[in-house]
C-alpha positions in Angstrom: 30.6 49.8 -45.8 34.2 48.6 -46.9 34.9 45.4 -48.6 36.9 44.1 -45.5 33.6 44.8 -43.4 31.4 42.9 -45.8 34.1 40.0 -45.9 34.0 39.8 -42.1 30.3 39.8 -41.8 30.0 37.0 -44.4 32.7 34.8 -42.4 30.8 35.4 -39.1 27.5 34.3 -40.8 29.4 31.3 -42.0 30.8 30.5 -38.8 27.4 30.7 -37.0 25.9 28.3 -39.7 28.8 25.7 -39.1 28.3 25.9 -35.3 24.5 25.4 -35.8 24.8 22.6 -38.1 27.5 20.9 -35.8 25.2 21.2 -32.9 22.3 19.8 -34.9 24.5 16.6 -36.0 25.6 16.2 -32.4 22.1 16.4 -31.0 20.8 14.0 -33.7 23.7 11.6 -32.8 22.9 11.7 -29.2 19.4 11.0 -29.8 20.3 8.1 -32.0 22.7 6.6 -29.3 20.8 7.5 -26.1 17.2 7.1 -27.3 16.8 5.3 -30.6 19.4 2.5 -29.7 19.7 2.7 -26.0 18.2 -0.6 -25.4 20.8 -2.2 -27.8 23.9 -0.7 -26.2 22.7 -1.1 -22.5 22.1 -4.8 -23.3 25.5 -4.9 -25.0 27.2 -3.5 -22.0 25.3 -5.5 -19.4 26.0 -8.8 -21.4 29.5 -8.1 -21.3 30.2 -6.7 -17.8 27.8 -5.5 -15.1 25.5 -7.0 -12.8 23.8 -5.5 -9.7 22.7 -7.5 -6.6 20.2 -5.8 -4.2 21.0 -6.7 -0.6 17.9 -6.5 1.7 18.4 -5.0 5.1 17.6 -7.0 8.3 14.2 -5.7 9.6 14.3 -4.1 13.0 12.9 -6.3 15.8 9.8 -5.6 17.8 9.9 -6.2 21.5 7.2 -6.0 24.2 7.4 -3.6 27.3 9.6 -6.1 29.1 12.0 -6.9 26.2 10.3 -10.0 25.2 10.9 -10.6 21.3 7.5 -10.4 19.6 8.9 -10.1 15.9 12.5 -11.0 14.7 14.5 -12.4 11.8 16.1 -15.7 10.8 18.7 -16.3 8.3 17.6 -18.1 5.2 18.7 -18.0 1.5 17.0 -16.9 -1.8 18.0 -18.4 -5.1 18.8 -15.5 -7.3 19.3 -14.8 -11.1 19.3 -12.0 -13.6 16.5 -11.4 -16.1 19.2 -11.1 -18.8 20.4 -14.5 -18.3 17.1 -16.1 -17.3 15.4 -14.8 -20.3 17.8 -16.6 -22.8 16.2 -19.1 -24.8 15.6 -22.3 -23.0 16.9 -21.0 -19.6 13.4 -20.9 -17.9 12.6 -24.4 -19.0 16.2 -25.5 -17.9 15.7 -23.8 -14.2 12.2 -25.3 -13.9 13.5 -28.8 -14.9 16.4 -28.6 -12.3 14.2 -27.4 -9.4 11.6 -30.0 -10.1 14.3 -32.8 -10.2 15.0 -31.6 -6.6 11.3 -32.0 -5.5 10.4 -28.3 -5.9 7.5 -28.3 -8.3 7.7 -25.1 -10.6 6.8 -24.5 -14.1 8.5 -22.4 -16.8 5.4 -20.2 -17.0 5.5 -19.6 -13.3 9.2 -18.7 -13.3 8.5 -16.4 -16.1 5.8 -14.7 -13.9 8.2 -14.4 -10.9 10.9 -12.6 -13.1 8.4 -10.3 -14.8 6.9 -9.2 -11.4 10.4 -8.2 -10.1 11.9 -7.0 -13.3 13.3 -3.5 -13.1 16.4 -3.5 -15.4 17.9 -6.6 -17.2 21.1 -6.6 -14.9 19.3 -6.3 -11.5 19.1 -9.7 -9.7 15.7 -11.0 -9.0 14.4 -13.8 -6.6 13.8 -17.0 -8.3 13.1 -19.0 -5.2 12.8 -17.5 -1.6 13.1 -19.0 2.0 15.6 -21.8 1.3 17.5 -23.5 4.2 21.3 -24.0 4.3 20.7 -27.7 3.7 18.6 -27.0 0.6 21.2 -24.5 -0.9 24.1 -26.9 -0.2 22.3 -29.8 -2.1 21.5 -27.4 -5.0 25.0 -26.0 -5.5 26.7 -29.2 -5.1 24.6 -30.7 -7.8 26.6 -31.0 -11.2 23.4 -29.9 -13.0 23.2 -26.6 -11.0 22.9 -23.8 -13.6 25.7 -21.5 -13.4 23.6 -18.4 -13.9 21.8 -18.9 -10.7 23.3 -18.1 -7.2 22.3 -18.1 -3.5 22.0 -15.0 -1.5 21.7 -14.9 2.4 18.6 -13.0 3.7 16.8 -12.3 6.9 13.2 -13.5 7.1 10.5 -12.3 9.6 9.3 -14.8 12.3 6.7 -14.2 15.0 7.5 -16.3 18.1 4.0 -15.5 19.7 2.3 -17.0 16.6 -1.4 -15.7 16.6 -1.2 -14.1 20.1 -0.5 -10.6 18.9 -1.4 -10.9 15.1 -3.7 -7.9 15.2 -1.2 -5.7 16.9 2.0 -6.7 14.9 0.5 -7.4 11.4 3.0 -9.0 9.2 5.4 -8.5 6.3 4.9 -9.7 2.7 6.2 -9.0 -0.8 5.3 -5.5 -2.1 2.6 -5.7 -4.9 2.5 -3.6 -8.1 -0.4 -1.6 -6.9 1.5 -0.8 -3.7 4.6 0.3 -5.7 2.5 2.7 -7.7 1.3 4.3 -4.3 4.5 4.3 -2.3 5.8 7.9 -2.5 8.8 7.3 -0.2 11.7 4.8 0.2 13.6 3.0 -2.4 11.2 0.1 -3.2 11.4 -2.4 -6.0 9.5 -5.5 -7.0 10.4 -8.4 -4.6 11.0 -6.2 -1.7 9.2 -7.0 1.5 6.9 -4.3 3.3 4.7 -4.2 6.5 1.1 -5.2 5.8 -1.2 -4.3 8.7 -0.5 -3.6 12.4 2.7 -2.1 13.8 4.7 -3.6 10.8 2.8 -1.3 8.5 2.4 1.8 10.6 6.1 1.9 11.5 7.4 0.7 8.2 9.9 3.4 7.7 11.5 2.8 11.1 11.5 -0.9 10.8 12.7 -1.3 7.3 16.2 0.0 7.3 17.9 0.7 4.1 18.8 -1.9 1.4 22.5 -2.3 0.2 23.7 -3.1 -3.4 26.6 -5.0 -4.9 27.8 -4.2 -8.3 29.9 -7.0 -10.0 31.8 -7.9 -13.3 30.8 -11.1 -14.8 32.3 -13.1 -17.8 30.6 -13.8 -21.0 28.7 -16.8 -19.2 27.4 -14.5 -16.6 30.0 -15.9 -13.9 31.2 -13.6 -11.3 34.6 -12.2 -12.0 35.2 -9.4 -9.3 33.2 -7.1 -7.1 33.4 -3.5 -8.3 31.6 -1.8 -5.5 29.5 -2.7 -2.5 27.1 -0.7 -0.4 26.2 -2.4 2.9 22.6 -2.5 4.0 21.5 -0.5 7.0 19.5 -2.6 9.5 16.0 -1.4 10.6 15.6 0.1 14.2 14.2 -2.0 17.0 10.9 -0.9 18.4 9.8 -1.6 22.0 6.0 -1.8 22.5 4.0 -0.8 25.6 2.1 -4.0 25.3 2.6 -6.5 28.3 3.0 -10.1 26.7 1.8 -11.6 30.3 -1.4 -9.5 30.1 -1.9 -10.2 26.6 -1.6 -14.0 27.1 -4.1 -13.9 29.9 -6.6 -11.9 27.7 -6.3 -14.8 25.2 -6.8 -17.3 27.9 -10.0 -15.5 29.1 -11.4 -15.1 25.6 -10.6 -18.7 24.4 -13.7 -20.1 22.2 -15.3 -16.7 22.2 -15.6 -13.9 19.6 -15.0 -10.3 20.6 -12.2 -8.0 21.9 -10.3 -7.1 25.0 -8.4 -3.8 25.5 -6.5 -2.1 28.2 -4.3 1.0 28.5 -2.9 3.4 31.0 -5.3 6.3 31.7 -2.7 9.0 32.1 -0.7 8.5 29.0 -2.5 6.0 26.8 0.2 3.3 26.8 -1.6 0.3 25.4 -1.1 -2.9 27.7 -3.5 -5.3 26.0 -5.1 -5.3 22.5 -6.6 -8.7 21.7 -9.2 -9.5 19.2 -10.8 -13.0 18.9 -10.7 -15.1 16.9 -7.2 -14.5 15.6 -4.8 -16.1 13.1 -1.1 -17.1 12.8 0.9 -14.4 11.0 4.0 -16.7 10.3 2.7 -18.3 7.2 1.6 -15.0 5.7 5.2 -13.6 6.2 6.6 -16.6 4.4 4.2 -16.9 1.7 0.8 -18.6 1.2 -1.0 -19.9 -1.8 -3.8 -18.1 -3.1 -6.3 -20.6 -2.0 -5.1 -20.5 1.6 -5.2 -16.7 1.4 -8.9 -16.6 0.1 -9.8 -19.1 2.8 -8.6 -16.9 5.4 -10.0 -13.6 4.0 -13.5 -15.2 3.4 -13.8 -17.0 6.7 -17.2 -16.1 8.2 -15.7 -15.7 11.5 -13.5 -12.8 10.3 -10.3 -13.5 12.2 -8.4 -10.9 10.3 -10.4 -8.0 11.5 -9.2 -6.1 14.4 -12.3 -5.9 16.5 -10.8 -3.5 19.0 -10.4 -0.6 16.4 -12.6 -1.9 13.4 -15.4 -3.7 15.1 -18.5 -1.4 15.4 -21.2 -2.2 18.0 -24.1 -0.6 19.9 -22.4 0.3 23.2 -25.5 -0.4 25.4 -25.3 0.6 29.0 -21.5 1.5 29.1 -22.9 4.6 27.1 -25.1 5.6 30.0 -22.3 7.7 31.6 -22.5 10.2 28.5 -26.3 10.4 28.9 -26.0 11.2 32.7 -23.2 13.7 32.1 -25.1 15.5 29.3 -28.3 15.5 31.4 -26.4 17.1 34.2 -24.6 19.5 32.1 -27.6 20.8 30.3 -29.7 21.1 33.5 -32.0 18.4 32.5 -31.5 16.5 35.8 -29.8 17.3 39.1 -27.9 15.1 41.5 -31.2 14.9 43.5 -33.4 13.9 40.6 -35.5 10.6 40.9 -37.7 8.7 38.7 -40.0 5.8 39.7 -39.3 2.6 37.8 -42.2 0.2 37.1 -40.2 -1.9 34.7 -41.7 0.0 31.7 -42.0 3.5 30.2 -44.7 4.5 27.8 -44.1 6.9 25.0 -47.1 7.4 22.7 -48.1 4.0 21.6 -44.9 2.4 22.3 -43.7 0.9 25.5 -39.9 0.7 26.5 -38.9 -1.8 29.0 -36.3 -1.9 31.7 -34.2 -5.0 31.9 -35.9 -5.7 35.3 -39.5 -6.4 34.3 -40.8 -5.9 37.9 -39.1 -2.4 38.1 -36.6 -0.8 40.5 -39.0 1.5 42.3 -37.9 5.2 43.2 -34.3 5.4 41.6 -31.7 8.3 42.3 -28.8 9.2 39.9 -26.4 6.9 41.8 -28.8 4.0 41.7 -29.4 4.5 38.0 -25.9 3.4 37.2 -25.7 0.9 40.1 -28.8 -0.9 39.0 -28.5 0.0 35.3 -32.2 1.2 35.3 -33.4 1.8 31.8 -36.4 3.8 32.9 -34.4 6.5 34.6 -32.3 6.8 31.3 -35.3 7.0 29.1 -36.7 9.8 30.9 -33.3 11.7 31.4 -32.4 11.3 27.7 -35.8 12.8 26.5 -35.4 15.8 28.8 -31.8 16.3 27.6 -32.8 16.0 23.9 -30.9 14.3 21.1 -29.0 17.4 20.0 -27.4 17.7 23.4 -26.6 13.9 23.5 -24.8 13.9 20.2 -23.0 17.0 21.2 -21.7 15.5 24.4 -21.0 12.1 22.6 -18.7 14.0 20.4 -17.1 15.6 23.3 -16.2 12.4 24.7 -14.7 11.1 21.4 -17.5 9.1 20.1 -17.8 9.1 16.4 -14.2 9.8 15.7 -11.0 7.7 15.5 -8.9 7.7 18.6 -5.7 7.9 16.4 -4.1 4.9 17.8 -0.9 3.9 16.0 -2.5 1.1 13.9 -3.9 1.2 10.4 -7.5 0.4 9.9 -9.3 2.2 12.7 -13.0 3.3 12.1 -14.9 6.2 13.4 -18.2 4.3 14.4 -21.6 6.1 14.0 -22.6 9.1 16.4 -26.1 9.3 14.7 -28.5 12.1 15.2 -31.0 14.0 13.3 -28.9 14.8 10.2 -27.5 11.5 10.2 -30.8 9.8 10.1 -32.1 12.1 7.3 -29.1 11.4 5.2 -28.9 7.7 5.6 -32.2 6.4 6.5 -34.4 9.2 4.7 -36.5 9.7 7.8 -36.9 12.1 10.6 -35.6 11.6 14.1 -38.5 10.6 16.6 -38.6 10.6 20.3 -38.3 6.9 20.3 -35.0 7.2 18.7 -33.9 9.4 21.5 -35.1 6.8 24.1 -33.0 4.2 22.4 -30.0 6.5 22.1 -30.1 7.3 25.7 -29.2 3.6 26.7 -26.6 3.2 24.0 -29.0 1.4 21.4 -30.4 2.4 18.1 -28.2 3.8 15.4 -25.3 4.5 17.7 -22.2 2.6 16.9 -18.8 2.5 18.7 -15.5 0.7 18.7 -14.2 -0.9 21.9 -11.2 1.5 21.9 -13.4 4.6 21.8 -15.3 3.3 24.9 -11.9 2.7 26.8 -10.7 6.3 25.9 -14.1 7.6 27.1 -13.9 5.8 30.6 -10.1 6.7 30.8 -11.3 10.4 30.6 -13.7 9.8 33.5 -11.0 8.2 35.5 -8.2 10.7 34.9 -10.4 13.9 35.5 -11.5 14.8 32.1 -8.8 14.2 29.6 -9.1 12.4 26.3 -5.8 10.4 26.0 -4.6 9.1 22.5 -3.8 5.4 22.7 -0.3 4.5 21.8 1.4 1.1 21.1 5.1 2.7 21.1 6.1 4.8 24.1 8.3 7.1 22.1 5.2 8.3 20.3 4.4 11.9 21.5 1.7 12.0 24.3 -1.4 13.6 22.8 -4.2 14.6 25.0 -7.3 16.9 24.7 -8.7 18.4 27.9 -12.5 18.4 27.9 -13.0 21.2 30.6 -15.6 19.0 32.5 -17.3 19.7 35.7 -15.3 17.8 38.5 -18.6 17.8 40.6 -20.5 15.8 37.7 -17.4 13.6 37.1 -17.4 12.8 40.8 -21.1 11.7 40.5 -20.3 9.4 37.7 -17.3 7.9 39.6 -19.4 7.3 42.7 -22.0 5.5 40.5 -19.5 3.5 38.8 -17.8 2.4 42.1 -21.4 1.3 43.4 -21.9 -0.9 40.1 -19.0 -3.2 41.2 -19.4 -2.9 44.9 -23.1 -3.7 45.1 -24.8 -3.6 41.6 -24.9 -5.3 38.3 -21.0 -5.5 38.1 -20.4 -7.6 41.2 -18.9 -10.5 39.2 -16.1 -8.2 38.2 -15.0 -7.6 41.6 -13.3 -10.0 44.0 -10.1 -10.5 42.1 -7.8 -8.5 44.5 -8.3 -5.1 43.3 -10.9 -2.2 43.8 -12.4 -1.3 40.5 -15.2 0.8 39.1 -17.0 0.1 36.0 -20.3 -0.6 34.0 -21.8 -3.5 32.7 -23.5 -3.8 29.3 -25.9 -6.2 27.5 -26.4 -4.6 23.9 -29.0 -5.8 21.5 -27.4 -7.5 18.5 -29.4 -7.5 15.4 -27.5 -10.6 14.2 -28.2 -12.8 17.1 -27.8 -13.2 20.9 -27.0 -9.8 22.7 -23.4 -8.6 23.2 -21.8 -8.6 26.6 -19.9 -5.5 27.6 -17.8 -4.6 30.6 -15.6 -1.5 30.9 -13.8 -0.5 34.2 -10.8 1.2 35.7 -8.5 0.4 38.7 -7.6 1.0 41.3 -11.0 2.8 42.0 -9.6 5.7 44.2 -6.4 6.1 42.2 -6.9 4.8 38.6 -4.1 3.5 36.6 -5.5 1.4 34.0 -8.9 1.1 32.1 -9.9 -2.1 30.5 -12.9 -3.3 28.2 -14.1 -6.5 27.0 -16.9 -7.3 24.6 -18.1 -10.8 24.0 -20.1 -11.0 20.6 -23.4 -12.9 21.5 -22.2 -13.5 25.0 -25.5 -12.4 26.7 -25.2 -10.8 30.0 -22.2 -8.4 30.5 -22.0 -8.9 34.2 -21.3 -12.5 34.4 -19.6 -13.1 30.9 -17.6 -9.8 30.3 -17.3 -8.6 33.8 -14.9 -11.2 35.1 -12.4 -10.9 32.1 -12.0 -7.2 32.8 -11.8 -7.9 36.6 -9.0 -10.5 36.2 -7.1 -8.4 33.8 -7.1 -5.3 36.0 -6.1 -7.2 38.9 -3.2 -8.7 36.9 -2.1 -5.3 35.7 -2.3 -3.4 38.9 -0.1 -6.1 40.6 2.7 -5.7 37.9 
């Protein structure tokens, strides 16, 4: 190889080393400035120039089916500050002293916790004090002692004009918690933001929330605003119109005054919810504006459980309203026919156990229509035994028992469909014929929610289609055809009509609309029997189904029946 070739090769190798060393020095420098001393330079830059203000979006309104505002916003003010300024020595103490002088009791440590909870970066503004009126802000900023590192920000706050009337439907809003921030996988959420908690507010959070805006400003050395560098306007959330009828909801609350339980009504064809009322209830306005931990714990631990939505989360033995499932199963399985009769003496003996009908003197010879009309227990004891528990649980499942209805609310439970496997797994016992006897009349281990029973009766009324309940009409209609026998459904409908016309459900009639339905008095292991009634109207061309349960109310015919009768009459006249 020539000398020139060797020289060129050495120069190339040298060049490569120079490039390598240069890159190494550059990477080292970048690491030092961007990683090793990042905090220092960010702090220097933010101290001198930049501040960012997050501008919350106005939350979308919630209206009832007729346009009545159920949730809306009012303008208030938040007192804001920057962690960078507030954390300077003596600033928190100064702020606490100033606010206390105005009659707002707050401590330095409390302010420190407030800042830490919302902290993101030093130059993003945090809320020092929320929900101030114009008068309060005017008093503050006109005070010569007002700290110049604080400033007011106009914001929208949630109010619920209906108070406690629709609390279980609407839910409420509150400040996002640290745990919620960790689980939220969508949306631009930060500490201090408000999110839906329960009800429609939570289920439709993405629709109602909108998009927050942001303003970047330049400040001087004392943290005072010099000029606006950039501003992104917030995008308000969308308005939601519910299917709920405010007038019908008000009537349900009036009818349930002083009682524990639930009332629910919906369209049998499309599932539009007209009434969803759980009693007792609670006022959601204080929760939206902030309550103390003592007030929150008092509400949470109230033995009356006002925060539980009994319509979708309360589980009860269904009692006699379940008898339609037993009858359909018995007919479909060939255990009985439309001509089958049983003699009711008031009691039925199975081995060494005696199961009694509600009418101790008995009903005499009872056919299939009379079994519903008079709610004869002895008829169902025998029909259920001949059908068998496996067939009963199968048809229960077909009618939606033991599964969530998928209503557009959080917190719905599935109930308990029971059966042989369930008992072995949960009770560690075999299934006995006596269990089947209890099951056939909606007692024993079987547990349902009121909304499940309403969906079941809607399917009987509309010809055999399970309809998903919905609170927002824009939610897609979802149905499931059950491929039921129209002949057997006709038998059930005829029996349910007789219940109200001349049977145990007579107190539900007489309110100006022809309706069909079923009474129920279900055993309650914790006290007096629960009172049930479920029905649909008009009887010949059903539009609405409604259900009421009164916990510990006693007889369903006289207690729950008139609630459903009056409610259906109101809805059918609308």
